[in-house]
C-alpha positions in Angstrom: -28.5 58.6 23.3 -28.1 60.1 19.8 -24.5 58.9 19.6 -25.7 55.4 20.6 -28.4 55.4 17.9 -25.9 56.6 15.3 -23.7 53.6 15.7 -23.5 51.3 12.7 -26.3 48.7 12.6 -23.8 46.0 11.5 -21.9 46.1 14.7 -24.6 46.9 17.3 -27.5 45.1 18.8 -30.2 47.1 20.5 -31.9 45.7 23.7 -34.7 47.5 25.4 -34.5 46.9 29.2 -36.4 49.0 31.8 -37.4 51.6 29.3 -33.8 52.2 28.0 -32.0 51.2 24.8 -28.6 49.6 25.4 -26.2 48.8 22.5 -24.4 45.5 22.7 -21.4 44.7 20.5 -21.7 41.5 18.4 -18.0 40.7 19.4 -19.1 40.5 23.1 -21.5 37.7 22.1 -18.9 35.8 20.0 -20.9 35.8 16.8 -18.0 36.9 14.6 -16.0 34.0 16.1 -18.8 31.7 15.3 -18.5 32.7 11.6 -14.7 32.5 11.8 -14.6 29.0 13.3 -17.3 27.7 11.0 -15.5 29.1 8.0 -12.3 27.4 9.2 -14.1 24.2 9.6 -15.6 24.5 6.1 -12.3 25.2 4.6 -10.8 22.1 6.3 -13.6 20.0 5.1 -13.2 21.4 1.5 -9.5 20.6 1.6 -10.2 17.0 2.8 -12.9 16.4 0.2 -10.7 17.9 -2.5 -7.8 15.5 -1.6 -10.1 12.5 -1.5 -11.7 13.5 -4.9 -8.2 13.9 -6.4 -7.0 10.6 -5.1 -10.3 8.9 -6.0 -10.5 10.2 -9.6 -6.8 9.5 -10.3 -6.9 6.1 -8.6 -10.1 5.0 -10.3 -8.8 5.8 -13.7 -5.6 3.7 -13.3 -7.0 0.5 -14.6 -9.0 2.0 -17.5 -7.7 0.7 -20.9 -6.7 3.5 -23.3 -6.5 3.5 -27.1 -3.2 3.1 -28.8 -2.3 6.0 -31.1 0.5 6.1 -33.8 2.0 9.4 -34.7 4.2 10.0 -37.8 6.4 13.1 -37.4 7.4 15.4 -40.2 11.0 14.1 -40.0 9.9 10.5 -40.5 9.8 9.3 -36.9 7.0 7.0 -35.6 5.6 6.9 -32.1 3.1 4.4 -30.8 1.6 4.5 -27.4 -1.1 5.7 -24.9 -1.8 9.4 -24.4 -1.2 10.1 -20.7 -1.3 14.0 -20.5 -2.1 16.9 -22.8 -0.8 20.4 -22.4 -0.3 23.7 -24.2 3.1 25.3 -24.2 5.3 27.8 -26.2 8.1 25.9 -27.9 11.6 27.5 -27.6 14.0 28.0 -30.5 16.2 25.3 -29.1 13.5 22.8 -29.6 13.0 23.8 -33.2 16.7 23.6 -33.8 16.4 19.9 -33.0 14.4 19.4 -36.2 16.0 18.8 -39.6 16.5 21.8 -41.9 13.9 20.5 -44.3 11.2 20.2 -41.7 12.0 23.2 -39.5 10.4 25.8 -41.9 7.2 23.8 -41.9 7.1 23.6 -38.2 7.6 27.4 -37.9 4.7 28.0 -40.3 2.4 25.9 -38.2 3.5 27.6 -35.0 2.9 31.1 -36.5 -0.6 29.9 -37.6 -1.3 28.9 -34.0 -0.1 32.1 -32.4 3.2 30.7 -31.4 1.6 28.1 -29.0 1.5 24.4 -29.5 -0.2 21.4 -28.0 1.8 18.4 -27.0 1.0 15.0 -25.6 2.9 12.8 -23.1 2.8 9.4 -24.8 3.6 6.2 -22.9 5.6 4.3 -25.5 7.1 1.5 -23.3 9.0 -1.2 -25.4 11.9 -0.2 -23.1 14.3 -2.9 -24.5 13.9 -1.2 -28.1 13.5 2.5 -27.3 15.4 2.9 -24.0 12.5 5.2 -22.8 9.1 4.8 -21.2 7.6 8.1 -22.2 8.0 10.8 -24.9 6.4 14.1 -25.8 4.7 14.5 -29.2 3.9 18.1 -30.3 1.2 18.8 -32.9 3.4 21.1 -35.0 5.8 18.3 -35.7 3.1 15.7 -36.4 2.4 14.7 -40.0 -0.1 11.9 -39.5 -2.1 10.5 -36.6 -3.7 7.0 -36.8 -5.2 4.4 -34.6 -4.2 1.0 -36.0 -7.1 -1.5 -35.7 -4.9 -4.4 -34.5 -2.6 -2.5 -32.2 -2.0 -4.6 -29.2 -1.4 -3.7 -25.6 0.5 -6.5 -24.0 1.2 -6.7 -20.3 4.2 -8.9 -19.6 5.7 -10.4 -16.5 9.0 -8.8 -17.1 10.2 -5.9 -19.1 7.0 -3.9 -18.8 4.2 -3.5 -21.3 4.7 -3.9 -25.0 2.8 -1.9 -27.7 2.7 -3.1 -31.3 0.6 -4.2 -34.2 -0.4 -7.9 -34.4 1.2 -9.6 -37.3 0.9 -13.3 -36.7 0.8 -16.3 -34.4 3.7 -18.8 -34.1 3.4 -22.5 -33.1 6.6 -24.6 -32.6 8.6 -21.9 -34.3 6.4 -21.8 -37.4 3.9 -19.0 -38.2 0.6 -20.6 -38.5 -1.4 -17.4 -38.9 -0.4 -14.3 -40.7 -3.7 -12.4 -40.6 -4.3 -10.3 -37.4 -7.8 -11.7 -37.0 -6.7 -15.4 -37.3 -3.8 -14.7 -35.0 -6.0 -13.1 -32.4 -8.3 -16.1 -32.5 -5.5 -18.4 -31.9 -4.2 -16.2 -29.0 -7.7 -16.3 -27.3 -7.6 -20.1 -27.8 -4.2 -20.9 -26.3 -3.5 -18.1 -23.8 -5.8 -19.5 -21.0 -4.0 -22.8 -21.1 -0.6 -21.1 -21.1 -1.5 -19.0 -18.1 -2.7 -22.1 -16.3 0.7 -23.8 -16.9 2.5 -20.6 -15.7 0.5 -20.7 -12.5 1.2 -24.4 -12.0 4.9 -23.6 -12.5 4.9 -20.9 -9.9 3.0 -23.2 -7.5 5.7 -25.9 -7.9 8.5 -23.3 -7.4 7.0 -21.6 -4.3 5.2 -24.5 -2.6 6.8 -27.8 -3.5 10.4 -26.7 -4.1 10.0 -24.2 -1.2 9.0 -27.2 1.0 12.0 -29.2 -0.1 14.3 -26.3 0.6 12.9 -25.8 4.1 13.2 -29.5 4.9 16.9 -29.3 3.7 17.5 -26.3 5.9 15.9 -27.9 8.9 18.1 -30.9 8.6 21.2 -28.7 8.3 20.3 -26.7 11.3 19.8 -29.9 13.2 23.4 -30.9 12.4 24.5 -27.4 13.4 22.6 -27.6 16.7 24.1 -31.0 17.6 27.6 -29.7 16.9 27.1 -26.6 19.1 25.6 -28.6 22.0 27.9 -31.7 21.9 31.0 -30.7 19.9 32.1 -31.5 16.4 33.5 -34.9 17.2 30.7 -36.1 19.5 28.6 -39.1 18.8 25.4 -36.9 18.6 27.0 -34.8 15.9 28.1 -37.8 13.9 24.7 -39.3 14.1 23.0 -36.0 13.0 25.4 -35.8 10.0 24.6 -39.4 9.0 20.9 -38.7 9.2 21.3 -35.5 7.2 23.3 -37.4 4.5 20.5 -40.1 4.2 17.8 -37.5 4.2 19.7 -35.3 1.7 19.6 -38.0 -1.0 15.8 -38.2 -0.9 15.4 -34.5 -0.8 17.7 -34.0 -3.8 15.8 -36.7 -5.7 12.6 -34.9 -4.9 14.1 -31.6 -6.0 15.1 -33.0 -9.4 11.7 -34.5 -10.0 10.1 -31.1 -9.4 12.7 -29.4 -11.7 11.8 -31.9 -14.4 8.1 -31.0 -14.0 9.0 -27.3 -14.3 11.1 -27.9 -17.5 8.2 -29.9 -19.0 5.8 -27.0 -18.4 8.4 -24.6 -19.9 8.8 -26.7 -23.0 5.0 -26.8 -23.5 4.7 -23.1 -23.1 7.7 -22.3 -25.4 5.6 -23.6 -28.3 3.4 -20.5 -28.5 4.5 -16.9 -29.4 3.1 -13.8 -31.0 4.7 -11.8 -33.8 4.2 -8.1 -33.2 5.4 -5.1 -35.2 6.9 -2.4 -33.1 6.7 1.3 -33.8 10.2 1.2 -35.5 8.9 -1.4 -38.0 10.8 -4.3 -36.6 8.9 -7.5 -35.9 9.3 -8.8 -32.3 8.6 -12.4 -31.0 6.6 -12.3 -27.7 6.4 -15.7 -26.0 2.9 -16.3 -24.6 4.5 -17.5 -21.3 5.6 -13.9 -20.7 2.2 -12.4 -21.3 -0.1 -11.5 -18.4 -2.9 -9.8 -20.4 -3.2 -8.8 -24.1 -6.0 -6.9 -25.8 -6.6 -5.0 -29.0 -6.9 -1.5 -27.6 -8.7 0.1 -30.5 -11.3 -2.7 -31.0 -12.7 -2.7 -27.5 -16.4 -2.2 -26.9 -17.9 -1.2 -23.6 -18.2 -4.7 -22.3 -14.5 -5.4 -23.1 -13.4 -2.3 -21.3 -15.4 -3.3 -18.2 -14.0 -6.8 -18.3 -10.4 -5.5 -18.5 -11.0 -2.9 -15.8 -12.4 -5.6 -13.5 -9.5 -8.0 -14.3 -6.9 -5.4 -13.5 -8.7 -4.3 -10.3 -8.8 -8.0 -9.1 -5.1 -8.4 -10.1 -4.3 -5.3 -8.0 -6.1 -6.7 -5.0 -5.1 -10.3 -5.1 -1.7 -10.6 -6.8 1.9 -9.9 -6.0 3.7 -6.8 -7.3 6.1 -7.0 -10.3 8.4 -4.7 -12.3 9.8 -2.9 -9.2 6.3 -2.7 -7.7 5.0 -0.5 -10.5 2.7 -3.2 -11.8 0.8 -6.2 -10.5 -0.9 -6.3 -7.2 -0.5 -5.3 -3.6 -1.9 -8.3 -1.7 1.2 -8.8 0.5 1.1 -5.1 1.4 -2.6 -5.3 2.3 -2.1 -8.4 4.4 1.0 -6.9 6.1 -0.8 -3.7 6.9 -3.8 -5.4 8.4 -1.8 -7.8 10.3 0.6 -5.3 11.8 -2.3 -2.9 12.7 -4.3 -5.7 14.4 -1.2 -6.9 16.4 -0.5 -3.4 17.3 -4.0 -2.9 18.6 -3.9 -6.1 20.6 -0.7 -5.0 22.2 -1.4 -1.3 22.9 -4.9 -1.5 24.2 -4.2 -3.6 27.4 -1.1 -1.5 28.3 -3.0 1.7 27.7 -6.0 0.6 29.8 -3.9 -0.6 32.6 -1.9 2.7 32.7 -5.0 4.7 32.7 -6.6 2.6 35.4 -3.7 3.1 37.7 -3.5 6.9 37.1 -7.2 7.4 37.6 -8.3 4.7 40.1 -5.2 3.8 42.2 -2.6 6.5 42.1 -2.8 9.3 44.7 -2.7 12.8 43.3 0.8 14.3 43.6 3.9 15.6 41.9 4.7 12.1 40.6 1.4 11.5 39.0 1.4 15.0 37.4 4.8 14.3 36.1 3.7 11.0 34.5 0.7 12.8 32.8 3.0 15.4 31.5 5.4 12.8 30.2 2.5 10.9 28.5 1.3 14.1 26.8 4.9 14.9 25.7 5.4 11.4 24.4 2.5 12.0 21.9 4.7 14.8 20.3 7.8 12.8 19.8 8.7 12.4 16.0 7.8 8.9 14.9 11.3 8.3 13.5 12.7 8.5 17.0 10.4 5.5 17.9 11.8 3.7 14.9 15.4 4.2 16.1 14.4 3.1 19.5 12.7 0.0 18.2 15.7 -0.8 16.0 18.1 -0.5 18.9 16.1 -2.0 21.7 13.8 -4.6 20.1 15.9 -5.8 17.2 19.4 -5.4 18.3 19.0 -6.1 22.0 15.9 -8.2 22.6 15.9 -9.9 19.3 19.7 -10.6 19.4 19.3 -12.1 22.9 16.5 -14.4 21.7 18.7 -15.6 18.7 21.6 -16.4 21.1 19.3 -18.4 23.4 17.0 -20.2 21.0 18.4 -19.9 17.5 22.1 -20.2 18.0 22.4 -22.7 15.1 21.1 -20.0 12.6 23.7 -17.4 13.5 25.2 -15.3 12.1 21.9 -15.0 10.1 19.5 -13.3 12.5 16.0 -14.6 13.2 14.5 -12.1 15.6 17.6 -9.9 15.6 16.3 -8.0 12.5 13.1 -6.2 11.6 9.9 -8.2 11.6 6.2 -7.8 12.1 6.4 -8.3 15.9 9.0 -5.6 16.5 7.1 -3.2 14.1 3.9 -3.8 16.0 5.6 -3.2 19.4 7.2 0.0 18.1 3.9 1.3 16.9 2.3 0.3 20.1 4.7 2.6 22.0 4.0 5.3 19.4 0.2 5.1 20.0 0.2 4.4 23.7 -0.5 8.1 24.6 -3.4 8.0 22.2 -5.0 5.2 24.1 -4.1 6.4 27.7 -5.7 9.9 27.4 -9.2 8.9 26.1 -9.4 5.9 28.5 -8.5 8.1 31.4 -11.2 10.6 30.4 -13.7 7.7 30.0 -13.0 6.4 33.4 -13.4 9.9 34.9 -16.8 10.2 33.2 -18.3 7.3 35.1 -20.5 8.7 37.9 -19.1 8.4 41.4 -22.6 7.3 42.6 -22.1 4.0 40.7 -18.8 3.3 42.4 -20.3 4.2 45.9 -23.3 2.0 45.1 -21.1 -0.9 44.3 -19.0 -0.4 47.5 -22.3 -0.2 49.5 -23.3 -3.6 48.2 -19.9 -5.1 49.5 -17.9 -5.2 46.3 -14.2 -4.7 46.4 -12.4 -2.0 44.4 -11.3 -4.4 41.7 -14.8 -5.9 41.4 -16.2 -2.4 41.1 -13.7 -1.5 38.4 -14.2 -4.8 36.6 -18.0 -4.9 36.7 -19.1 -1.3 36.9 -16.4 1.1 35.7 -14.7 -0.7 32.8 -18.0 -1.7 31.0 -19.3 1.9 31.1 -15.9 3.2 30.1 -15.6 0.8 27.2 -16.9 3.2 24.5 -14.2 5.7 25.5 -11.5 2.9 25.4 -12.7 1.9 22.0 -12.4 5.6 21.0 -8.7 5.4 22.0 -8.3 2.2 20.0 -9.9 3.9 17.0 -7.5 6.8 17.2 -4.6 4.4 17.6 -5.6 2.4 14.5 -5.9 5.6 12.5 -2.4 6.8 13.6 -0.6 3.5 13.4 -2.0 2.3 10.1 -0.6 5.4 8.3 2.9 5.6 9.9 5.8 4.8 7.6 9.0 6.2 9.1 9.3 3.7 12.0 8.5 0.8 9.8 11.4 1.6 7.5 13.7 0.6 10.3 11.9 -2.2 12.0 10.4 -4.5 9.4 8.8 -3.0 6.3 10.5 -3.9 3.0 10.2 -3.4 -0.6 9.2 -6.9 -1.5 8.2 -9.7 0.9 6.1 -12.4 -0.9 6.1 -14.7 2.1 3.3 -13.6 4.4 3.7 -13.4 8.2 0.7 -15.7 8.5 0.3 -18.8 6.3 -0.7 -22.4 6.2 2.6 -23.8 7.3 3.5 -24.7 10.9 3.8 -22.7 13.2 1.3 -20.7 11.0 2.4 -17.4 12.6 5.8 -16.1 11.8 6.4 -12.9 13.9 10.0 -12.6 12.8 9.3 -12.2 9.1 9.6 -8.9 7.4 6.5 -7.6 5.7 5.1 -5.2 3.1 3.1 -2.1 4.1 0.8 0.0 2.0 2.3 3.2 3.4 5.9 2.1 2.7 4.7 0.8 -0.7 3.5 4.4 -1.6 6.8 5.8 -0.5 8.7 3.3 -2.5 6.6 3.9 -5.6 6.8 7.7 -5.3 10.5 8.1 -4.5 12.4 4.8 -5.2 10.8 3.7 -8.5 13.1 3.6 -11.6 10.2 5.1 -13.6 8.3 7.6 -11.5 6.0 8.6 -14.2 4.8 5.1 -14.8 4.4 4.6 -11.0 2.3 7.7 -10.5 -1.1 5.9 -11.2 -0.2 3.1 -8.8 0.7 5.8 -6.2 -2.9 7.3 -6.4 -4.5 3.8 -6.4 -2.5 2.5 -3.4 -3.2 5.8 -1.5 -6.9 5.3 -2.2 -6.7 1.6 -1.0 -4.9 2.6 2.2 -7.5 5.3 3.0 -10.3 2.8 2.4 -8.6 0.2 4.6 -8.1 2.7 7.5 -11.8 3.8 7.1 -12.9 0.1 7.1 -11.0 -0.7 10.3 -12.3 2.5 11.9 -15.9 1.8 10.9 -15.8 -1.7 12.4 -14.5 -0.2 15.8 -17.0 2.6 15.7 -19.9 0.1 15.1 -18.7 -2.0 18.1 -18.5 1.3 20.2 -22.0 2.3 19.2 -23.4 -1.1 20.1 -21.8 -1.0 23.6 -23.0 2.6 24.1 -26.6 1.6 23.3 -26.3 -1.4 25.5 -25.2 0.6 28.6 -27.5 3.5 28.0 -30.4 1.1 27.9 -29.3 -0.6 31.1 -29.2 2.7 32.9 -32.8 3.6 31.7 
């Protein structure tokens, strides 16, 4: 008894039973495991929250306008740009040797005064056509002067990336009509909206009107090709088709020339306006207003101006197309492609998954074959996703798609229609990938329906299928939706299969539009996951693409959460409905 009482209090629990004291180890009750599992859960939650905070903070700061700073170095160089990153470091002798002899001694004195450490800033300089670089480091020990020019402009262009410079004038019809920055800015604010409207009108003519003419021309050409394949080159049907094509071609070419004339008129009108901007090297550059997306004096912005620019950039990101190798502009095609592919995948995978689970649970007799199928389904969930991509490319694209092209689109060959990647084949591939995710929860939901409900239905004279359709499936619907939620979460974030079966770097034509037949399952599409991969690993300027990586990641997480919230809300509504019916 004395040994028992001498045991450490931290590892023993004392229970008085029938007049005796018995020590019980905490490990036998599992309490240390409770702390261990709870701590592991807390650590996982902290990592997830930390990741979301990192992505959220970095992504939210992407569209914030920054001031433009000009540094003059001790060797006479000038740098103008936005500060992206600040860090402390210890310069090496090799870096100091790059300075001229006249300035090296002054730099060494500054470093000695700072204890041998220096602060440097990563500056986004842009003006790539002049400098050949997008970023440069500026250290404090080599800085002679730091200023923030009042009329320094940040100009976002359609091509060539941003341009940073000091506003010097405004040009109209090749003549400078304003040489003072304030007057030039007033003229810029006056004329830029009209120029942007004409640019949008030009894009609409190119994409819609000229696109319609080109499609009509291609349709007529394919009609001739089809007649030649079906009836022979010298047949009457082929000659008639060629005559109709010739007659139709004249009208289409006339329409095309008219549209080109409208585009040239818009270009002539826009070419009248330009900005004169002084770059960091002192040279004056002419910036046509037609190339400008957005311009603002970065060092003259008040709070309202910053909010307006932030909102404008955010809307552009959500509602416009990408530009500059996807590092600027918007991601609307990627948003549309991701949502379309995920919804089509869900529509395809849920019926097959439910039917498979119904057969395994309600119809199949227990035995080695059923056990083998269940093992195969569980193993299928562990197959790497790239394997599904290879299968989708080989089976859906090269076998099924090529067969469809030979049967229904022979006139288009050798250019494939369905024999290449598209939104349909990508959805089918991901449906196969997520099929086990739907089968397992559905089978568990079917097993959870009480047998008494089935027996009551049989007692009332219902058949097996009537019992399944009216009793079992409605009560298993929350579990089925759970499987669909898991499939959406898995499929929306997959990238590797999509790289082989449909996702591309740029696809401005959406798989669903206002043109007949309105749905185009053979078209390639953009995907947010692939867009993130392309920005992070394929971008020509990875540092400039980094903010867009965070922002697109935040958008993808939000999109997946939104799809899941909708499915969870539907599941909760069904659960309340059937729980109330049981009461």
